[in-house]
Residue, then its C-alpha position, 0 to 999 in steps of 0.5 A: x499499499x502507498x499512502x498518498x495525499x496532497x499537502x503544500x506547505x507555503x504559498x498562497x493564493x493563486x499560486x497556492x490553488x496550482x500547487x497541490x502535491x502528494x504528501x503522504x507515503x506509505x510504510x512499503x516505500x515511495x516511488x522515485x520522483x524526478x527531482x530538480x538539481x536545486x540551488x547551483x551555489x549550494x556546495x559552497x554554503x555553511x548550511x544547506x536546507x531543503x524543503x519545498x519552496x516557501x515553507x520558510x518564507x525567504x525573510x526568515x532566512x535572511x533573518x537568520x543569516x543577518x542574526x550573527x557573523x557565525x550563520x555563514x552562508x544558507x543554501x536552500x535545495x528547493x523542491x515542488x513537494x514533500x514527496x520529492x524532499x522524500x525521494x532526494x532522501x532515498x536518492x542520496x543514500x544510493x551509489x553515485x549516479x544521476x547529479x544531485x544537489x550536495x547532501x542537505x544539513x536538514x530536510x524538511x520532512x512530514x511527520x507521517x514519513x517519519x516512521x518509514x524515514x526511520x525504518x529505511x535508514x534515511x534519517x539520524x538521531x538528532x541531539x537537541x540538548x544543546x537547543x535552547x527552547x526545546x524544554x519550552x516546547x509542549x509534551x506533544x512534541x517530543x512524543x511524536x519524534x521520539x521514536x524506536x528504531x522501527x519508527x514507532x513512538x516510544x518513551x525510551x526512543x531517540x528524538x529524530x526530528x525537530x518540529x518547526x510548523x503545524x496544521x490541522x484539519x478544517x471544514x470550509x464551505x460556501x453558506x450561499x450554497x446551503x438552502x437559506x435558514x441553514x445551521x452553520x457546519x460545525x461538526x464531522x457529522x454535518x458533512x452527512x446533512x442531505x443538502x450536501x448530498x454529492x456536494x462535498x470534496x473529502x481528501x483523497x486518502x484512507x487515514x485522513x477520511x476514516x480518521x475523521x470519521x472516528x473522531x465523528x463518533x468519538x474514537x481515536x484516529x489511531x485504533x487499532x480496529x477501526x472496524x470495531x467502532x460501533x456505527x463506523x461502517x454505516x457512517x462511512x457508507x453514508x458519508x460516500x453519499x455525500x462525496x463528489x469526489x476525492x481529491x487532495x489537489x484542486x479541492x479548492x478551486x473546486x469550492x470557489x467555482x461552485x462545483x462543491x459546497x463544502x471541502x475538507x482542507x488544511x488550515x494552512x491551506x484555508x486561511x489565505x482563501x479565508x481572506x481572499x474569499x469572504x464569502x466562505x466560511x470554516x470551522x474546526x469541529x469541537x471533537x477534535x481533528x487531525x493534525x500535520x507538522x513539518x519537521x527537520x530530519x538530519x540525512x543519515x549520510x549528512x556529516x555531524x551537526x555543525x554549530x550553524x546547523x544546530x543555530x539554524x533549529x535553535x532559530x526555529x524554535x525561537x520567538x522572531x521565528x514564531x512571530x515572523x513565520x505567523x506574518x510572513x507565512x500564515x504558518x503556526x510554530x510548535x511553540x504556539x501549541x496550546x495558546x489561546x486564541x486571543x494570544x496568538x499572533x495577530x495574523x493567526x487570530x482571524x478568522x476564528x473558524x479556522x484557530x484551533x483552541x486549547x480544548x479541541x487541540x487536546x481532542x486532536x491527533x496526529x496520524x501514527x504508524x500502524x502496524x502492517x495487520x492494523x494497516x491492512x484493516x483500514x485499507x480494506x475498510x476504505x477499499x469496501x467503502x470507495x467500491x459502492x456504488x454512488x446513486 
């Protein structure tokens, strides 16, 4: 099984709409993608960062270089998607052949891919003792990246990554396309309302769809046997009848042009859309949502962390980075986990429907790795749902 769904990080407006790319790769591996050669001057840099274009705003890269003489020269190896970054990690492990960028000091990776990256030996543990702000992070973050050698969360495991931004799934919809006097959409179960029949777009990914369905029924999105969740199969059957299409690439465009009434998308996609299209509305279901984090990982074949490399990790956890990421990248730092909406940087306080309040955050989950037997159960349930005829 190859788990994939689109997940852009960075970019806004029209550019964002056109740059949907694959985000998740399953535990069985990822097909290698054609890769750009990246920054031509990266071989002469003191710090090389491989990341999706615009996932860290240029203003922050400049601020890091200007903060002290020790920062050195920073080069970015830009890729169009997180899938390409994962493939780059894989190709760096292979014998020399095709022309590749020099090995980066740090690579941006989606949290969902951390487990296969560890299992495949693509990354190495990170020494966080030297990071000034590591201990300022809420427990959810070290818990997410502390893994055993097989990639599963483990209290006795190593730290394998440093998170620098995160987002969450939200409902985005056009109230004008609902019947007059209709109540606002607020919960995952609202996707089953009759007026939304064949008017919903869901992510084309089993863990996300089955996960939000389990959250709707008050269960974990990481349960070992989803079929054992009372009411889940009829819920999925009803939900499937509501779906116009499962799509992870152009779902926002479909909503804007009126091909759908409601979509499920990521907060950092939705936030700029709400500012551009004031007619749209959004909600984070109070029963909890699904989370996604972007992490810095160190390639297995990279040299030991330099002072500049550790400075970069520390910089990504500092207050200035937190504030500027919100202003220039409309991104949320891990330092803001559990913060009350009114205490967030101003760019993240509105629209209120996108904000993840602490009480909802406590009910929300990252998608964690599954063993082969459990993964097969999710796959079977997903395939059974998708094979049902739409009437």
